[in-house]
C-alpha positions, 0 to 999 in steps of 0.5 A, spaced: 850 524 152 854 519 156 851 514 161 849 515 168 854 512 173 847 509 176 844 504 171 839 498 171 841 492 169 838 485 168 840 483 175 837 490 178 840 497 179 847 497 179 851 503 182 859 506 182 862 511 186 867 516 182 871 520 187 876 525 186 881 525 191 886 530 193 882 536 194 885 541 198 892 539 195 892 545 190 887 550 188 887 547 181 885 540 184 880 544 188 877 547 182 877 541 177 873 537 183 868 542 184 867 543 176 866 535 175 861 535 181 857 541 179 857 537 172 855 531 175 861 527 173 863 525 179 859 522 186 864 524 191 870 528 193 876 526 198 879 532 202 886 532 205 885 537 210 892 538 212 894 541 205 895 548 203 889 549 199 884 546 204 882 552 208 880 556 201 877 550 198 873 548 204 868 554 203 867 552 196 865 545 198 858 548 200 856 550 193 855 543 192 849 539 192 850 534 198 844 530 195 849 528 189 856 529 191 859 525 198 864 529 201 869 525 205 876 525 208 882 522 204 886 519 209 893 522 208 899 518 211 904 521 207 909 526 211 908 533 213 908 538 208 913 542 212 920 538 213 920 536 221 913 538 222 908 534 226 904 528 224 897 529 225 893 525 229 887 521 227 883 523 233 883 530 232 881 530 225 875 525 227 872 530 232 873 536 228 867 540 227 863 538 220 863 543 214 
């Protein structure tokens, strides 16, 4: 068995957050993130809510134990997926209802 990300040292407890980014970018990325979270190999998932696989993946995030896996917003500053598409504003994303 490999060591846990949270281990005690001589100085006291230490922790590390291992986050999978790009959830929502593609179905394979979504599935890999979910499998890693369910196997407790990661501690967080960063979501790209303006990408093609976000809507189908968002429902699947509910199966994760929120006590073990943090779910957050991956701030995406890349160009829109559709050429000439509208750049999303951050305010709308911040005010959107939670999962």
